[in-house]
PDB file of the backbone (N, CA, C, O) and the ligand in Angstrom, with CONECT records:
HET     ZN  A 101       1
ATOM      1  N   MET A   1     -17.257  28.031 -36.473  1.00  0.00           N
ATOM      2  CA  MET A   1     -16.595  26.789 -36.897  1.00  0.00           C
ATOM      3  C   MET A   1     -15.350  26.527 -36.044  1.00  0.00           C
ATOM      4  O   MET A   1     -15.235  25.497 -35.381  1.00  0.00           O
ATOM      5  N   PHE A   2     -14.413  27.499 -36.081  1.00  0.00           N
ATOM      6  CA  PHE A   2     -13.191  27.385 -35.299  1.00  0.00           C
ATOM      7  C   PHE A   2     -13.514  27.452 -33.803  1.00  0.00           C
ATOM      8  O   PHE A   2     -12.880  26.788 -32.983  1.00  0.00           O
ATOM      9  N   ARG A   3     -14.500  28.257 -33.478  1.00  0.00           N
ATOM     10  CA  ARG A   3     -14.912  28.429 -32.098  1.00  0.00           C
ATOM     11  C   ARG A   3     -15.432  27.102 -31.524  1.00  0.00           C
ATOM     12  O   ARG A   3     -15.176  26.743 -30.375  1.00  0.00           O
ATOM     13  N   GLY A   4     -16.183  26.386 -32.397  1.00  0.00           N
ATOM     14  CA  GLY A   4     -16.730  25.096 -31.976  1.00  0.00           C
ATOM     15  C   GLY A   4     -15.636  24.117 -31.628  1.00  0.00           C
ATOM     16  O   GLY A   4     -15.741  23.403 -30.631  1.00  0.00           O
ATOM     17  N   ILE A   5     -14.576  24.066 -32.438  1.00  0.00           N
ATOM     18  CA  ILE A   5     -13.450  23.168 -32.185  1.00  0.00           C
ATOM     19  C   ILE A   5     -12.746  23.556 -30.882  1.00  0.00           C
ATOM     20  O   ILE A   5     -12.345  22.694 -30.100  1.00  0.00           O
ATOM     21  N   LEU A   6     -12.604  24.852 -30.663  1.00  0.00           N
ATOM     22  CA  LEU A   6     -11.962  25.363 -29.446  1.00  0.00           C
ATOM     23  C   LEU A   6     -12.747  24.919 -28.210  1.00  0.00           C
ATOM     24  O   LEU A   6     -12.179  24.480 -27.210  1.00  0.00           O
ATOM     25  N   TYR A   7     -14.074  25.051 -28.315  1.00  0.00           N
ATOM     26  CA  TYR A   7     -14.936  24.633 -27.207  1.00  0.00           C
ATOM     27  C   TYR A   7     -14.762  23.141 -26.926  1.00  0.00           C
ATOM     28  O   TYR A   7     -14.724  22.697 -25.778  1.00  0.00           O
ATOM     29  N   LEU A   8     -14.656  22.381 -28.029  1.00  0.00           N
ATOM     30  CA  LEU A   8     -14.515  20.925 -27.917  1.00  0.00           C
ATOM     31  C   LEU A   8     -13.203  20.572 -27.201  1.00  0.00           C
ATOM     32  O   LEU A   8     -13.170  19.714 -26.318  1.00  0.00           O
ATOM     33  N   ILE A   9     -12.112  21.265 -27.610  1.00  0.00           N
ATOM     34  CA  ILE A   9     -10.800  21.010 -26.994  1.00  0.00           C
ATOM     35  C   ILE A   9     -10.841  21.351 -25.505  1.00  0.00           C
ATOM     36  O   ILE A   9     -10.338  20.603 -24.667  1.00  0.00           O
ATOM     37  N   VAL A  10     -11.454  22.500 -25.193  1.00  0.00           N
ATOM     38  CA  VAL A  10     -11.566  22.938 -23.789  1.00  0.00           C
ATOM     39  C   VAL A  10     -12.375  21.925 -22.989  1.00  0.00           C
ATOM     40  O   VAL A  10     -12.034  21.576 -21.859  1.00  0.00           O
ATOM     41  N   ALA A  11     -13.469  21.459 -23.616  1.00  0.00           N
ATOM     42  CA  ALA A  11     -14.328  20.495 -22.937  1.00  0.00           C
ATOM     43  C   ALA A  11     -13.572  19.192 -22.658  1.00  0.00           C
ATOM     44  O   ALA A  11     -13.671  18.630 -21.568  1.00  0.00           O
ATOM     45  N   VAL A  12     -12.809  18.716 -23.667  1.00  0.00           N
ATOM     46  CA  VAL A  12     -12.047  17.467 -23.510  1.00  0.00           C
ATOM     47  C   VAL A  12     -10.987  17.625 -22.422  1.00  0.00           C
ATOM     48  O   VAL A  12     -10.809  16.745 -21.580  1.00  0.00           O
ATOM     49  N   LEU A  13     -10.283  18.767 -22.454  1.00  0.00           N
ATOM     50  CA  LEU A  13      -9.255  19.029 -21.449  1.00  0.00           C
ATOM     51  C   LEU A  13      -9.865  19.082 -20.045  1.00  0.00           C
ATOM     52  O   LEU A  13      -9.314  18.541 -19.087  1.00  0.00           O
ATOM     53  N   PHE A  14     -11.023  19.753 -19.956  1.00  0.00           N
ATOM     54  CA  PHE A  14     -11.703  19.895 -18.677  1.00  0.00           C
ATOM     55  C   PHE A  14     -12.145  18.525 -18.155  1.00  0.00           C
ATOM     56  O   PHE A  14     -12.014  18.230 -16.967  1.00  0.00           O
ATOM     57  N   LEU A  15     -12.676  17.686 -19.070  1.00  0.00           N
ATOM     58  CA  LEU A  15     -13.155  16.364 -18.672  1.00  0.00           C
ATOM     59  C   LEU A  15     -12.011  15.475 -18.184  1.00  0.00           C
ATOM     60  O   LEU A  15     -12.145  14.749 -17.199  1.00  0.00           O
ATOM     61  N   SER A  16     -10.857  15.550 -18.911  1.00  0.00           N
ATOM     62  CA  SER A  16      -9.722  14.722 -18.504  1.00  0.00           C
ATOM     63  C   SER A  16      -9.160  15.197 -17.167  1.00  0.00           C
ATOM     64  O   SER A  16      -8.714  14.399 -16.342  1.00  0.00           O
ATOM     65  N   PHE A  17      -9.192  16.528 -16.969  1.00  0.00           N
ATOM     66  CA  PHE A  17      -8.751  17.093 -15.695  1.00  0.00           C
ATOM     67  C   PHE A  17      -9.678  16.624 -14.579  1.00  0.00           C
ATOM     68  O   PHE A  17      -9.231  16.212 -13.508  1.00  0.00           O
ATOM     69  N   LEU A  18     -10.984  16.698 -14.853  1.00  0.00           N
ATOM     70  CA  LEU A  18     -12.001  16.295 -13.879  1.00  0.00           C
ATOM     71  C   LEU A  18     -11.826  14.817 -13.515  1.00  0.00           C
ATOM     72  O   LEU A  18     -11.937  14.425 -12.353  1.00  0.00           O
ATOM     73  N   ARG A  19     -11.548  14.010 -14.549  1.00  0.00           N
ATOM     74  CA  ARG A  19     -11.392  12.571 -14.357  1.00  0.00           C
ATOM     75  C   ARG A  19     -10.188  12.272 -13.446  1.00  0.00           C
ATOM     76  O   ARG A  19     -10.261  11.412 -12.568  1.00  0.00           O
ATOM     77  N   SER A  20      -9.083  12.997 -13.673  1.00  0.00           N
ATOM     78  CA  SER A  20      -7.889  12.774 -12.856  1.00  0.00           C
ATOM     79  C   SER A  20      -8.134  13.211 -11.414  1.00  0.00           C
ATOM     80  O   SER A  20      -7.666  12.577 -10.469  1.00  0.00           O
ATOM     81  N   VAL A  21      -8.877  14.308 -11.267  1.00  0.00           N
ATOM     82  CA  VAL A  21      -9.199  14.793  -9.915  1.00  0.00           C
ATOM     83  C   VAL A  21     -10.058  13.764  -9.191  1.00  0.00           C
ATOM     84  O   VAL A  21      -9.811  13.449  -8.027  1.00  0.00           O
ATOM     85  N   ILE A  22     -11.067  13.244  -9.885  1.00  0.00           N
ATOM     86  CA  ILE A  22     -11.957  12.231  -9.304  1.00  0.00           C
ATOM     87  C   ILE A  22     -11.154  10.971  -8.950  1.00  0.00           C
ATOM     88  O   ILE A  22     -11.368  10.345  -7.912  1.00  0.00           O
ATOM     89  N   GLY A  23     -10.213  10.619  -9.860  1.00  0.00           N
ATOM     90  CA  GLY A  23      -9.369   9.447  -9.620  1.00  0.00           C
ATOM     91  C   GLY A  23      -8.542   9.599  -8.358  1.00  0.00           C
ATOM     92  O   GLY A  23      -8.438   8.668  -7.559  1.00  0.00           O
ATOM     93  N   ILE A  24      -7.942  10.795  -8.175  1.00  0.00           N
ATOM     94  CA  ILE A  24      -7.137  11.060  -6.977  1.00  0.00           C
ATOM     95  C   ILE A  24      -8.026  11.010  -5.741  1.00  0.00           C
ATOM     96  O   ILE A  24      -7.653  10.448  -4.711  1.00  0.00           O
ATOM     97  N   LEU A  25      -9.217  11.612  -5.865  1.00  0.00           N
ATOM     98  CA  LEU A  25     -10.142  11.656  -4.729  1.00  0.00           C
ATOM     99  C   LEU A  25     -10.590  10.258  -4.323  1.00  0.00           C
ATOM    100  O   LEU A  25     -10.573   9.916  -3.141  1.00  0.00           O
ATOM    101  N   THR A  26     -10.989   9.450  -5.300  1.00  0.00           N
ATOM    102  CA  THR A  26     -11.462   8.097  -4.971  1.00  0.00           C
ATOM    103  C   THR A  26     -10.336   7.237  -4.423  1.00  0.00           C
ATOM    104  O   THR A  26     -10.545   6.411  -3.534  1.00  0.00           O
ATOM    105  N   LYS A  27      -9.120   7.443  -4.970  1.00  0.00           N
ATOM    106  CA  LYS A  27      -7.959   6.701  -4.476  1.00  0.00           C
ATOM    107  C   LYS A  27      -7.706   7.063  -3.017  1.00  0.00           C
ATOM    108  O   LYS A  27      -7.433   6.202  -2.180  1.00  0.00           O
ATOM    109  N   GLY A  28      -7.805   8.378  -2.735  1.00  0.00           N
ATOM    110  CA  GLY A  28      -7.608   8.863  -1.370  1.00  0.00           C
ATOM    111  C   GLY A  28      -8.655   8.305  -0.437  1.00  0.00           C
ATOM    112  O   GLY A  28      -8.352   7.891   0.682  1.00  0.00           O
ATOM    113  N   PHE A  29      -9.895   8.296  -0.907  1.00  0.00           N
ATOM    114  CA  PHE A  29     -10.989   7.771  -0.096  1.00  0.00           C
ATOM    115  C   PHE A  29     -10.818   6.278   0.144  1.00  0.00           C
ATOM    116  O   PHE A  29     -11.077   5.781   1.241  1.00  0.00           O
ATOM    117  N   ALA A  30     -10.380   5.566  -0.895  1.00  0.00           N
ATOM    118  CA  ALA A  30     -10.210   4.122  -0.781  1.00  0.00           C
ATOM    119  C   ALA A  30      -9.175   3.784   0.287  1.00  0.00           C
ATOM    120  O   ALA A  30      -9.386   2.888   1.105  1.00  0.00           O
ATOM    121  N   SER A  31      -8.049   4.512   0.274  1.00  0.00           N
ATOM    122  CA  SER A  31      -7.010   4.244   1.269  1.00  0.00           C
ATOM    123  C   SER A  31      -7.456   4.701   2.652  1.00  0.00           C
ATOM    124  O   SER A  31      -7.046   4.129   3.662  1.00  0.00           O
ATOM    125  N   ALA A  32      -8.304   5.740   2.697  1.00  0.00           N
ATOM    126  CA  ALA A  32      -8.792   6.236   3.982  1.00  0.00           C
ATOM    127  C   ALA A  32      -9.783   5.260   4.598  1.00  0.00           C
ATOM    128  O   ALA A  32      -9.853   5.118   5.819  1.00  0.00           O
ATOM    129  N   PHE A  33     -10.555   4.583   3.736  1.00  0.00           N
ATOM    130  CA  PHE A  33     -11.574   3.663   4.235  1.00  0.00           C
ATOM    131  C   PHE A  33     -11.059   2.234   4.374  1.00  0.00           C
ATOM    132  O   PHE A  33     -11.776   1.347   4.835  1.00  0.00           O
ATOM    133  N   GLN A  34      -9.798   2.021   3.966  1.00  0.00           N
ATOM    134  CA  GLN A  34      -9.266   0.655   3.995  1.00  0.00           C
ATOM    135  C   GLN A  34      -8.989   0.187   5.420  1.00  0.00           C
ATOM    136  O   GLN A  34      -9.223  -0.977   5.748  1.00  0.00           O
ATOM    137  N   SER A  35      -8.489   1.090   6.272  1.00  0.00           N
ATOM    138  CA  SER A  35      -8.138   0.672   7.628  1.00  0.00           C
ATOM    139  C   SER A  35      -9.349   0.242   8.467  1.00  0.00           C
ATOM    140  O   SER A  35      -9.267  -0.789   9.135  1.00  0.00           O
ATOM    141  N   PRO A  36     -10.482   0.989   8.466  1.00  0.00           N
ATOM    142  CA  PRO A  36     -11.614   0.486   9.259  1.00  0.00           C
ATOM    143  C   PRO A  36     -12.233  -0.773   8.680  1.00  0.00           C
ATOM    144  O   PRO A  36     -12.818  -1.571   9.412  1.00  0.00           O
ATOM    145  N   ALA A  37     -12.107  -0.961   7.351  1.00  0.00           N
ATOM    146  CA  ALA A  37     -12.702  -2.131   6.707  1.00  0.00           C
ATOM    147  C   ALA A  37     -11.976  -3.407   7.110  1.00  0.00           C
ATOM    148  O   ALA A  37     -12.584  -4.472   7.217  1.00  0.00           O
ATOM    149  N   SER A  38     -10.635  -3.285   7.338  1.00  0.00           N
ATOM    150  CA  SER A  38      -9.857  -4.465   7.697  1.00  0.00           C
ATOM    151  C   SER A  38      -9.938  -4.761   9.190  1.00  0.00           C
ATOM    152  O   SER A  38      -9.361  -5.742   9.658  1.00  0.00           O
ATOM    153  N   ALA A  39     -10.652  -3.915   9.945  1.00  0.00           N
ATOM    154  CA  ALA A  39     -10.819  -4.143  11.376  1.00  0.00           C
ATOM    155  C   ALA A  39     -11.631  -5.419  11.594  1.00  0.00           C
ATOM    156  O   ALA A  39     -12.468  -5.771  10.763  1.00  0.00           O
ATOM    157  N   PRO A  40     -11.387  -6.114  12.711  1.00  0.00           N
ATOM    158  CA  PRO A  40     -12.114  -7.375  12.942  1.00  0.00           C
ATOM    159  C   PRO A  40     -13.618  -7.176  12.976  1.00  0.00           C
ATOM    160  O   PRO A  40     -14.127  -6.281  13.651  1.00  0.00           O
ATOM    161  N   GLN A  41     -14.310  -8.012  12.249  1.00  0.00           N
ATOM    162  CA  GLN A  41     -15.765  -7.908  12.178  1.00  0.00           C
ATOM    163  C   GLN A  41     -16.394  -8.769  13.270  1.00  0.00           C
ATOM    164  O   GLN A  41     -15.799  -9.729  13.760  1.00  0.00           O
ATOM    165  N   ARG A  42     -17.602  -8.393  13.627  1.00  0.00           N
ATOM    166  CA  ARG A  42     -18.307  -9.152  14.662  1.00  0.00           C
ATOM    167  C   ARG A  42     -18.646 -10.544  14.134  1.00  0.00           C
ATOM    168  O   ARG A  42     -19.021 -10.693  12.971  1.00  0.00           O
ATOM    169  N   PRO A  43     -18.517 -11.559  14.979  1.00  0.00           N
ATOM    170  CA  PRO A  43     -18.855 -12.903  14.502  1.00  0.00           C
ATOM    171  C   PRO A  43     -20.319 -13.002  14.123  1.00  0.00           C
ATOM    172  O   PRO A  43     -21.192 -12.502  14.833  1.00  0.00           O
ATOM    173  N   SER A  44     -20.581 -13.651  12.999  1.00  0.00           N
ATOM    174  CA  SER A  44     -21.942 -13.737  12.491  1.00  0.00           C
ATOM    175  C   SER A  44     -22.663 -14.996  12.984  1.00  0.00           C
ATOM    176  O   SER A  44     -23.811 -15.247  12.616  1.00  0.00           O
ATOM    177  N   VAL A  45     -21.980 -15.783  13.820  1.00  0.00           N
ATOM    178  CA  VAL A  45     -22.560 -17.050  14.278  1.00  0.00           C
ATOM    179  C   VAL A  45     -23.789 -16.799  15.149  1.00  0.00           C
ATOM    180  O   VAL A  45     -24.808 -17.478  15.021  1.00  0.00           O
ATOM    181  N   HIS A  46     -23.672 -15.809  16.041  1.00  0.00           N
ATOM    182  CA  HIS A  46     -24.772 -15.554  16.957  1.00  0.00           C
ATOM    183  C   HIS A  46     -25.598 -14.358  16.504  1.00  0.00           C
ATOM    184  O   HIS A  46     -26.102 -13.598  17.331  1.00  0.00           O
ATOM    185  N   ALA A  47     -25.738 -14.192  15.198  1.00  0.00           N
ATOM    186  CA  ALA A  47     -26.493 -13.067  14.668  1.00  0.00           C
ATOM    187  C   ALA A  47     -27.979 -13.353  14.732  1.00  0.00           C
ATOM    188  O   ALA A  47     -28.528 -13.990  13.832  1.00  0.00           O
ATOM    189  N   GLY A  48     -28.633 -12.894  15.778  1.00  0.00           N
ATOM    190  CA  GLY A  48     -30.068 -13.040  15.916  1.00  0.00           C
ATOM    191  C   GLY A  48     -30.507 -14.451  16.241  1.00  0.00           C
ATOM    192  O   GLY A  48     -29.703 -15.381  16.302  1.00  0.00           O
ATOM    193  N   GLY A  49     -31.809 -14.584  16.449  1.00  0.00           N
ATOM    194  CA  GLY A  49     -32.370 -15.887  16.767  1.00  0.00           C
ATOM    195  C   GLY A  49     -32.036 -16.328  18.172  1.00  0.00           C
ATOM    196  O   GLY A  49     -31.304 -15.643  18.887  1.00  0.00           O
ATOM    197  N   GLU A  50     -32.577 -17.488  18.578  1.00  0.00           N
ATOM    198  CA  GLU A  50     -32.267 -18.023  19.893  1.00  0.00           C
ATOM    199  C   GLU A  50     -31.682 -19.421  19.733  1.00  0.00           C
ATOM    200  O   GLU A  50     -31.837 -20.066  18.696  1.00  0.00           O
ATOM    201  N   LEU A  51     -31.007 -19.870  20.786  1.00  0.00           N
ATOM    202  CA  LEU A  51     -30.345 -21.168  20.701  1.00  0.00           C
ATOM    203  C   LEU A  51     -31.330 -22.303  20.956  1.00  0.00           C
ATOM    204  O   LEU A  51     -32.107 -22.279  21.910  1.00  0.00           O
ATOM    205  N   LYS A  52     -31.273 -23.292  20.079  1.00  0.00           N
ATOM    206  CA  LYS A  52     -32.117 -24.479  20.225  1.00  0.00           C
ATOM    207  C   LYS A  52     -31.234 -25.708  20.116  1.00  0.00           C
ATOM    208  O   LYS A  52     -30.184 -25.694  19.474  1.00  0.00           O
ATOM    209  N   LYS A  53     -31.697 -26.786  20.771  1.00  0.00           N
ATOM    210  CA  LYS A  53     -30.910 -28.011  20.740  1.00  0.00           C
ATOM    211  C   LYS A  53     -31.355 -28.909  19.596  1.00  0.00           C
ATOM    212  O   LYS A  53     -32.542 -29.170  19.398  1.00  0.00           O
ATOM    213  N   ASP A  54     -30.362 -29.367  18.857  1.00  0.00           N
ATOM    214  CA  ASP A  54     -30.595 -30.335  17.789  1.00  0.00           C
ATOM    215  C   ASP A  54     -30.975 -31.664  18.451  1.00  0.00           C
ATOM    216  O   ASP A  54     -30.152 -32.225  19.174  1.00  0.00           O
ATOM    217  N   PRO A  55     -32.195 -32.195  18.233  1.00  0.00           N
ATOM    218  CA  PRO A  55     -32.614 -33.429  18.915  1.00  0.00           C
ATOM    219  C   PRO A  55     -31.846 -34.667  18.463  1.00  0.00           C
ATOM    220  O   PRO A  55     -31.913 -35.703  19.126  1.00  0.00           O
ATOM    221  N   VAL A  56     -31.127 -34.584  17.362  1.00  0.00           N
ATOM    222  CA  VAL A  56     -30.411 -35.741  16.835  1.00  0.00           C
ATOM    223  C   VAL A  56     -29.006 -35.846  17.417  1.00  0.00           C
ATOM    224  O   VAL A  56     -28.645 -36.874  17.989  1.00  0.00           O
ATOM    225  N   CYS A  57     -28.211 -34.782  17.274  1.00  0.00           N
ATOM    226  CA  CYS A  57     -26.828 -34.850  17.733  1.00  0.00           C
ATOM    227  C   CYS A  57     -26.572 -34.050  19.008  1.00  0.00           C
ATOM    228  O   CYS A  57     -25.493 -34.143  19.594  1.00  0.00           O
ATOM    229  N   GLY A  58     -27.574 -33.256  19.446  1.00  0.00           N
ATOM    230  CA  GLY A  58     -27.427 -32.525  20.697  1.00  0.00           C
ATOM    231  C   GLY A  58     -26.679 -31.212  20.598  1.00  0.00           C
ATOM    232  O   GLY A  58     -26.392 -30.587  21.619  1.00  0.00           O
ATOM    233  N   THR A  59     -26.361 -30.786  19.399  1.00  0.00           N
ATOM    234  CA  THR A  59     -25.658 -29.516  19.211  1.00  0.00           C
ATOM    235  C   THR A  59     -26.634 -28.348  19.377  1.00  0.00           C
ATOM    236  O   THR A  59     -27.790 -28.435  18.964  1.00  0.00           O
ATOM    237  N   PHE A  60     -26.164 -27.265  19.978  1.00  0.00           N
ATOM    238  CA  PHE A  60     -26.988 -26.070  20.098  1.00  0.00           C
ATOM    239  C   PHE A  60     -26.771 -25.198  18.869  1.00  0.00           C
ATOM    240  O   PHE A  60     -25.636 -24.864  18.528  1.00  0.00           O
ATOM    241  N   ILE A  61     -27.867 -24.832  18.205  1.00  0.00           N
ATOM    242  CA  ILE A  61     -27.769 -23.983  17.021  1.00  0.00           C
ATOM    243  C   ILE A  61     -28.715 -22.806  17.144  1.00  0.00           C
ATOM    244  O   ILE A  61     -29.711 -22.855  17.865  1.00  0.00           O
ATOM    245  N   SER A  62     -28.381 -21.747  16.425  1.00  0.00           N
ATOM    246  CA  SER A  62     -29.215 -20.548  16.411  1.00  0.00           C
ATOM    247  C   SER A  62     -30.398 -20.787  15.473  1.00  0.00           C
ATOM    248  O   SER A  62     -30.245 -21.345  14.386  1.00  0.00           O
ATOM    249  N   THR A  63     -31.584 -20.353  15.918  1.00  0.00           N
ATOM    250  CA  THR A  63     -32.778 -20.535  15.081  1.00  0.00           C
ATOM    251  C   THR A  63     -32.680 -19.738  13.788  1.00  0.00           C
ATOM    252  O   THR A  63     -33.379 -20.023  12.816  1.00  0.00           O
ATOM    253  N   ALA A  64     -31.802 -18.733  13.787  1.00  0.00           N
ATOM    254  CA  ALA A  64     -31.634 -17.909  12.583  1.00  0.00           C
ATOM    255  C   ALA A  64     -30.918 -18.671  11.477  1.00  0.00           C
ATOM    256  O   ALA A  64     -31.153 -18.425  10.294  1.00  0.00           O
ATOM    257  N   THR A  65     -30.034 -19.605  11.867  1.00  0.00           N
ATOM    258  CA  THR A  65     -29.244 -20.311  10.865  1.00  0.00           C
ATOM    259  C   THR A  65     -29.620 -21.791  10.760  1.00  0.00           C
ATOM    260  O   THR A  65     -29.214 -22.467   9.814  1.00  0.00           O
ATOM    261  N   ALA A  66     -30.394 -22.297  11.728  1.00  0.00           N
ATOM    262  CA  ALA A  66     -30.693 -23.723  11.762  1.00  0.00           C
ATOM    263  C   ALA A  66     -31.694 -24.132  10.681  1.00  0.00           C
ATOM    264  O   ALA A  66     -32.431 -23.303  10.146  1.00  0.00           O
ATOM    265  N   ILE A  67     -31.700 -25.407  10.382  1.00  0.00           N
ATOM    266  CA  ILE A  67     -32.689 -25.982   9.460  1.00  0.00           C
ATOM    267  C   ILE A  67     -33.850 -26.433  10.341  1.00  0.00           C
ATOM    268  O   ILE A  67     -33.652 -27.215  11.271  1.00  0.00           O
ATOM    269  N   ASN A  68     -35.047 -25.953  10.062  1.00  0.00           N
ATOM    270  CA  ASN A  68     -36.157 -26.348  10.927  1.00  0.00           C
ATOM    271  C   ASN A  68     -37.140 -27.254  10.220  1.00  0.00           C
ATOM    272  O   ASN A  68     -37.245 -27.279   8.994  1.00  0.00           O
ATOM    273  N   LYS A  69     -37.866 -28.008  11.059  1.00  0.00           N
ATOM    274  CA  LYS A  69     -38.831 -28.966  10.544  1.00  0.00           C
ATOM    275  C   LYS A  69     -40.020 -28.967  11.491  1.00  0.00           C
ATOM    276  O   LYS A  69     -39.843 -29.000  12.709  1.00  0.00           O
ATOM    277  N   GLN A  70     -41.211 -28.932  10.953  1.00  0.00           N
ATOM    278  CA  GLN A  70     -42.408 -28.911  11.778  1.00  0.00           C
ATOM    279  C   GLN A  70     -42.988 -30.321  11.837  1.00  0.00           C
ATOM    280  O   GLN A  70     -43.326 -30.923  10.818  1.00  0.00           O
ATOM    281  N   VAL A  71     -43.090 -30.825  13.068  1.00  0.00           N
ATOM    282  CA  VAL A  71     -43.664 -32.146  13.272  1.00  0.00           C
ATOM    283  C   VAL A  71     -44.795 -32.020  14.287  1.00  0.00           C
ATOM    284  O   VAL A  71     -44.573 -31.669  15.446  1.00  0.00           O
ATOM    285  N   ARG A  72     -46.027 -32.317  13.826  1.00  0.00           N
ATOM    286  CA  ARG A  72     -47.231 -32.257  14.642  1.00  0.00           C
ATOM    287  C   ARG A  72     -47.324 -30.937  15.422  1.00  0.00           C
ATOM    288  O   ARG A  72     -47.547 -30.940  16.633  1.00  0.00           O
ATOM    289  N   GLY A  73     -47.153 -29.817  14.721  1.00  0.00           N
ATOM    290  CA  GLY A  73     -47.301 -28.497  15.318  1.00  0.00           C
ATOM    291  C   GLY A  73     -46.090 -28.007  16.088  1.00  0.00           C
ATOM    292  O   GLY A  73     -46.050 -26.847  16.496  1.00  0.00           O
ATOM    293  N   GLU A  74     -45.103 -28.864  16.296  1.00  0.00           N
ATOM    294  CA  GLU A  74     -43.889 -28.450  16.994  1.00  0.00           C
ATOM    295  C   GLU A  74     -42.765 -28.238  16.000  1.00  0.00           C
ATOM    296  O   GLU A  74     -42.611 -28.993  15.040  1.00  0.00           O
ATOM    297  N   THR A  75     -41.978 -27.194  16.247  1.00  0.00           N
ATOM    298  CA  THR A  75     -40.860 -26.910  15.358  1.00  0.00           C
ATOM    299  C   THR A  75     -39.568 -27.424  15.967  1.00  0.00           C
ATOM    300  O   THR A  75     -39.242 -27.116  17.114  1.00  0.00           O
ATOM    301  N   TYR A  76     -38.848 -28.200  15.202  1.00  0.00           N
ATOM    302  CA  TYR A  76     -37.562 -28.735  15.633  1.00  0.00           C
ATOM    303  C   TYR A  76     -36.465 -28.080  14.796  1.00  0.00           C
ATOM    304  O   TYR A  76     -36.648 -27.772  13.619  1.00  0.00           O
ATOM    305  N   TYR A  77     -35.330 -27.882  15.443  1.00  0.00           N
ATOM    306  CA  TYR A  77     -34.207 -27.225  14.762  1.00  0.00           C
ATOM    307  C   TYR A  77     -33.018 -28.180  14.666  1.00  0.00           C
ATOM    308  O   TYR A  77     -32.683 -28.876  15.624  1.00  0.00           O
ATOM    309  N   PHE A  78     -32.399 -28.197  13.511  1.00  0.00           N
ATOM    310  CA  PHE A  78     -31.276 -29.106  13.243  1.00  0.00           C
ATOM    311  C   PHE A  78     -30.059 -28.341  12.751  1.00  0.00           C
ATOM    312  O   PHE A  78     -30.160 -27.288  12.121  1.00  0.00           O
ATOM    313  N   CYS A  79     -28.873 -28.931  13.073  1.00  0.00           N
ATOM    314  CA  CYS A  79     -27.627 -28.271  12.672  1.00  0.00           C
ATOM    315  C   CYS A  79     -27.338 -28.486  11.194  1.00  0.00           C
ATOM    316  O   CYS A  79     -26.692 -27.657  10.555  1.00  0.00           O
ATOM    317  N   SER A  80     -27.817 -29.598  10.655  1.00  0.00           N
ATOM    318  CA  SER A  80     -27.550 -29.897   9.251  1.00  0.00           C
ATOM    319  C   SER A  80     -28.707 -30.676   8.649  1.00  0.00           C
ATOM    320  O   SER A  80     -29.599 -31.141   9.360  1.00  0.00           O
ATOM    321  N   GLN A  81     -28.681 -30.811   7.337  1.00  0.00           N
ATOM    322  CA  GLN A  81     -29.721 -31.572   6.641  1.00  0.00           C
ATOM    323  C   GLN A  81     -29.630 -33.052   6.997  1.00  0.00           C
ATOM    324  O   GLN A  81     -30.640 -33.754   7.032  1.00  0.00           O
ATOM    325  N   THR A  82     -28.413 -33.518   7.260  1.00  0.00           N
ATOM    326  CA  THR A  82     -28.211 -34.919   7.642  1.00  0.00           C
ATOM    327  C   THR A  82     -28.975 -35.239   8.924  1.00  0.00           C
ATOM    328  O   THR A  82     -29.626 -36.278   9.034  1.00  0.00           O
ATOM    329  N   CYS A  83     -28.883 -34.319   9.896  1.00  0.00           N
ATOM    330  CA  CYS A  83     -29.591 -34.509  11.167  1.00  0.00           C
ATOM    331  C   CYS A  83     -31.104 -34.455  10.948  1.00  0.00           C
ATOM    332  O   CYS A  83     -31.855 -35.216  11.558  1.00  0.00           O
ATOM    333  N   ARG A  84     -31.541 -33.550  10.073  1.00  0.00           N
ATOM    334  CA  ARG A  84     -32.965 -33.424   9.796  1.00  0.00           C
ATOM    335  C   ARG A  84     -33.513 -34.711   9.170  1.00  0.00           C
ATOM    336  O   ARG A  84     -34.611 -35.163   9.493  1.00  0.00           O
ATOM    337  N   ASP A  85     -32.713 -35.286   8.264  1.00  0.00           N
ATOM    338  CA  ASP A  85     -33.143 -36.525   7.603  1.00  0.00           C
ATOM    339  C   ASP A  85     -33.175 -37.699   8.583  1.00  0.00           C
ATOM    340  O   ASP A  85     -34.008 -38.597   8.454  1.00  0.00           O
ATOM    341  N   LYS A  86     -32.260 -37.690   9.571  1.00  0.00           N
ATOM    342  CA  LYS A  86     -32.212 -38.783  10.553  1.00  0.00           C
ATOM    343  C   LYS A  86     -33.416 -38.717  11.480  1.00  0.00           C
ATOM    344  O   LYS A  86     -33.866 -39.742  11.990  1.00  0.00           O
ATOM    345  N   PHE A  87     -33.944 -37.503  11.702  1.00  0.00           N
ATOM    346  CA  PHE A  87     -35.038 -37.296  12.639  1.00  0.00           C
ATOM    347  C   PHE A  87     -36.358 -37.727  12.009  1.00  0.00           C
ATOM    348  O   PHE A  87     -36.782 -37.181  10.991  1.00  0.00           O
ATOM    349  N   LYS A  88     -36.993 -38.705  12.624  1.00  0.00           N
ATOM    350  CA  LYS A  88     -38.283 -39.179  12.093  1.00  0.00           C
ATOM    351  C   LYS A  88     -39.364 -39.024  13.146  1.00  0.00           C
ATOM    352  O   LYS A  88     -39.907 -40.004  13.655  1.00  0.00           O
ATOM    353  N   GLY A  89     -39.669 -37.750  13.468  1.00  0.00           N
ATOM    354  CA  GLY A  89     -40.758 -37.452  14.381  1.00  0.00           C
ATOM    355  C   GLY A  89     -40.576 -37.869  15.800  1.00  0.00           C
ATOM    356  O   GLY A  89     -41.460 -37.647  16.627  1.00  0.00           O
TER     357      GLY A  89
HETATM  358 ZN    ZN A 101     -27.016 -32.148  14.309  1.00  0.00          ZN2+
END
């Protein structure tokens, strides 16, 4: 009976100790990983795809991000939905 309570107290103390240790560790890791995370990231504009010319406004856009439309078996790429709507084959 008394032994059970003792075990419970030890377990609670151990868990709170473990929690504080984990907290210190994660805090340390967070500050350690903060500097590379704030480093400049690569621009995502040219992420994959190839450059195609928008037939409406003449802007070059990446096929990965462009809005495309298939007209008579040919695929056209547009910079925006407005350009796509203006294009009538
Ligand atoms: Zn356009």
